[in-house]
C-alpha positions as CSV (number, residue, x, y, z in Angstrom):
1,X,28.3,48.6,13.3
2,X,28.6,45.6,15.7
3,X,24.8,45.3,15.6
4,X,24.9,45.2,11.8
5,X,27.6,42.5,11.8
6,X,25.6,40.4,14.3
7,X,22.5,40.7,12.1
8,X,24.4,39.8,9.0
9,X,25.9,36.7,10.7
10,X,22.4,35.7,11.8
11,X,21.0,36.0,8.3
12,X,23.9,34.0,6.9
13,X,23.4,31.3,9.5
14,X,19.8,31.0,8.5
15,X,20.7,30.6,4.9
16,X,22.9,27.6,5.4
17,X,21.2,24.5,3.9
18,X,21.3,21.1,5.4
19,X,21.8,18.0,3.3
20,X,18.4,16.5,2.4
21,X,19.2,13.4,4.4
22,X,19.5,15.4,7.6
23,X,16.0,16.8,6.9
24,X,14.6,13.3,6.2
25,X,16.0,11.9,9.4
26,X,14.3,14.5,11.6
27,X,11.0,14.6,9.8
28,X,9.3,11.2,9.9
29,X,6.6,11.9,7.4
30,X,7.4,10.8,3.9
31,X,6.9,13.3,1.0
32,X,4.0,13.1,-1.4
33,X,6.0,11.7,-4.3
34,X,7.3,8.7,-2.3
35,X,3.9,8.2,-0.6
36,X,2.3,8.0,-4.1
37,X,5.0,5.5,-5.2
38,X,4.4,3.3,-2.1
39,X,0.6,3.6,-2.6
40,X,0.8,2.4,-6.2
41,X,2.9,-0.6,-5.2
42,X,0.5,-1.5,-2.4
43,X,-2.5,-1.2,-4.6
44,X,-1.0,-3.6,-7.1
45,X,-0.9,-6.3,-4.5
46,X,-4.5,-5.7,-3.5
47,X,-5.7,-5.5,-7.1
48,X,-4.0,-8.8,-7.8
49,X,-6.1,-10.5,-5.1
50,X,-9.3,-8.6,-6.2
51,X,-8.9,-10.0,-9.7
52,X,-8.8,-13.5,-8.3
53,X,-12.4,-13.1,-7.3
54,X,-13.6,-12.7,-10.9
55,X,-14.4,-16.1,-12.5
56,X,-13.3,-15.3,-16.0
57,X,-10.1,-13.5,-14.9
58,X,-6.8,-15.3,-14.4
59,X,-4.6,-12.9,-12.5
60,X,-1.1,-12.7,-13.7
61,X,1.8,-13.4,-11.3
62,X,2.3,-11.1,-8.3
63,X,4.5,-8.3,-9.6
64,X,8.1,-8.4,-8.3
65,X,8.4,-4.6,-8.6
66,X,6.1,-1.7,-9.1
67,X,7.3,1.9,-9.8
68,X,10.7,1.0,-8.4
69,X,9.3,-0.6,-5.2
70,X,10.2,-4.3,-4.8
71,X,7.7,-6.8,-3.6
72,X,9.5,-9.2,-1.2
73,X,9.5,-12.8,-2.3
74,X,7.9,-13.9,1.0
75,X,5.0,-11.4,0.5
76,X,4.7,-12.4,-3.2
77,X,4.3,-16.1,-2.1
78,X,1.6,-15.1,0.5
79,X,-0.3,-13.2,-2.2
80,X,-0.1,-16.0,-4.7
81,X,-1.5,-18.4,-2.0
82,X,-4.3,-15.9,-1.2
83,X,-5.2,-15.5,-4.8
84,X,-5.4,-19.3,-5.3
85,X,-7.7,-19.6,-2.3
86,X,-9.9,-16.7,-3.6
87,X,-10.1,-18.4,-7.0
88,X,-11.2,-21.7,-5.4
89,X,-13.9,-20.3,-3.1
90,X,-17.4,-19.2,-4.1
91,X,-17.0,-16.1,-6.2
92,X,-20.4,-14.6,-5.6
93,X,-21.7,-11.9,-3.2
94,X,-23.9,-14.6,-1.6
95,X,-23.5,-18.4,-1.6
96,X,-25.0,-19.7,-4.8
97,X,-25.6,-16.3,-6.2
98,X,-24.4,-14.8,-9.5
99,X,-20.6,-14.8,-9.9
100,X,-18.5,-11.6,-9.8
101,X,-17.9,-10.1,-13.3
102,X,-15.4,-7.5,-12.4
103,X,-13.3,-6.1,-9.6
104,X,-11.5,-2.8,-9.1
105,X,-9.4,-1.6,-6.1
106,X,-8.4,1.9,-5.2
107,X,-6.1,2.9,-2.4
108,X,-6.3,6.2,-0.6
109,X,-3.2,7.0,1.4
110,X,-3.7,8.5,4.9
111,X,0.0,8.8,6.0
112,X,3.4,7.4,5.4
113,X,5.9,7.5,8.3
114,X,9.6,6.6,8.2
115,X,11.3,5.3,11.2
116,X,14.9,4.3,10.6
117,X,15.0,1.8,7.8
118,X,11.2,1.2,7.9
119,X,8.3,3.0,6.3
120,X,4.7,2.4,7.4
121,X,1.9,3.4,5.0
122,X,-1.6,3.6,6.4
123,X,-4.3,3.7,3.7
124,X,-7.9,3.0,3.1
125,X,-8.7,0.4,0.4
126,X,-11.9,0.8,-1.6
127,X,-12.8,-2.3,-3.5
128,X,-15.7,-2.6,-5.9
129,X,-16.8,-6.0,-7.1
130,X,-19.5,-6.2,-9.8
131,X,-21.9,-9.0,-10.6
132,X,-24.7,-9.5,-13.1
133,X,-27.3,-7.4,-11.3
134,X,-25.3,-5.0,-9.1
135,X,-22.1,-4.3,-7.2
136,X,-20.7,-4.4,-3.7
137,X,-18.3,-1.7,-2.5
138,X,-16.2,-2.2,0.6
139,X,-13.8,0.2,2.4
140,X,-11.1,-1.3,4.7
141,X,-8.3,0.4,6.6
142,X,-4.9,-1.3,5.9
143,X,-1.3,-0.9,6.9
144,X,1.7,-1.7,4.6
145,X,5.2,-2.1,5.8
146,X,8.3,-1.3,3.7
147,X,12.0,-1.6,4.3
148,X,14.6,0.8,3.0
149,X,18.1,-0.3,2.1
150,X,19.9,2.6,0.5
151,X,17.8,3.6,-2.5
152,X,15.9,0.3,-2.6
153,X,12.4,0.2,-1.0
154,X,10.7,-3.2,-0.5
155,X,7.1,-3.9,0.4
156,X,7.4,-6.7,3.1
157,X,4.0,-6.9,4.8
158,X,0.4,-5.8,4.7
159,X,-2.5,-6.3,7.0
160,X,-6.0,-5.0,7.9
161,X,-6.1,-2.4,10.7
162,X,-9.7,-3.1,11.7
163,X,-9.8,-6.4,13.6
164,X,-13.5,-6.9,12.8
165,X,-13.2,-6.2,9.0
166,X,-13.7,-9.1,6.6
167,X,-12.4,-7.8,3.3
168,X,-13.9,-9.5,0.3
169,X,-10.4,-9.9,-1.3
170,X,-8.7,-11.5,1.7
171,X,-8.5,-15.2,2.2
172,X,-10.4,-16.7,5.1
173,X,-8.5,-16.5,8.4
174,X,-6.6,-19.6,9.3
175,X,-8.2,-21.6,12.1
């Protein structure tokens, strides 16, 4: 009888559920739905810059929010400056060559990890730019940093993870 009571107590203890926040704090990996949401917001920033490469395209303003993820004002200003620089430089695969006629950016998430009030998303960007007689496709590993304040998630920074990469949709490095 004592053995049965002990077994019943163990089964009941195993059935006790923890609040979802307790599980999140102990597991740093972000779930698939949140990772998708973060990826869509990060892609919007990159697509904004990619569109600046196309001569006929006038990218709209940097979005302030995408799928509930805010874009920080500081990052939005940086992206706006980057797009202006991309619009003003040669928009061709080679100097003096045919201009780009289209641009499309995809973002493939690798992992999203939460540490306290920060989430880091590592992803691979795949950007295709087309011109009259062909296209150029480039893949670049990037990192996106988000802050979490209650239910609000904000994209605050992005950068290339490969120091030697020269993404077509990035402004030239400052000297």
